[in-house]
Every structure is written in C-alpha cells, then in structure tokens.
N, C-alpha and C positions, 0 to 999 in steps of 0.2 A: 730354389734349392738345387744343387748340382746332382746329376744322376750318378748312379753307383758304378756303371760299367760303360765301356766304349768298345764298339766293334770296329776293327780296322781290316781293310782288305788291300793287298798289294796289287795295284792295277798296272804298274809299269815296272820294267826290269831295272835291276840295279847295275847293269852293265854300263860302264862309263861314269858312274858316280864316284865320289871321293870315298876314301876309306872310312871317314867319320860317318858318312851317310849310310854306308853298308853296315857299319857297326850298329847304328840306330835301328835299321830294319831288322837286323838279327836280334837286337835287344828286345824288340817288340814281339819276337817269336815268329816272324814271317820268313819263309824260305823261298818259295817259288811264286811266280806271278800268278795271281788268282787265289793265293792262300788267305784264309780268314782267321782272325783270332779275336776273342773277347777278353778284354783286360779291365782291371780296376781303374777308376777315374782318379788318378793321383797326379800331383804336379810333375813328377818324374816322367810319367807316361805322356802327359800332355806336352812336355818339352821335347821328347823324342819325336812325337807326331809333328810338332811344329818344324823340326829340322828337315823332315822328308815329306812334307804335306803334298808336294807336287807328285809324289809317287803313290800316294794313298787315297783311299776312299774310306770315309768313316762316318759313323752315326752314334749318337749317344742313346743309351737305353735307360 
C-alpha cells in the first residue's frame, strides 16, 4: 500500500534550470535551497518530483 505523504527537500539551487523545472519546484511549495515541505502522495506530486528529482531529496512517510 502506498504511503499518504511525501517529504521533499530542495538540496540544489534552481539557478540554471529551465522555466518548466523552476515551475515544478515552485508548484511543490519549495522556495530556497534547504526548504522542506510535506505533501500528499498523489500522481500529480509524483510527476513534479520526477521532473526535478536531481534537485530534490525525498522520503515517503
């Protein structure tokens, strides 16, 4: 069974990223490097994480 929440942390800067990648990071609710957000485990959130996985650190809860 899938978990209900995912915690994501922005570990790299979005400087030099494409506009779409910046929009995904903003959509996840992350602003500065090191910011952490707990989100619902939905297909939309998983898709945004997949697009910028190289910038994030995440764990399922």
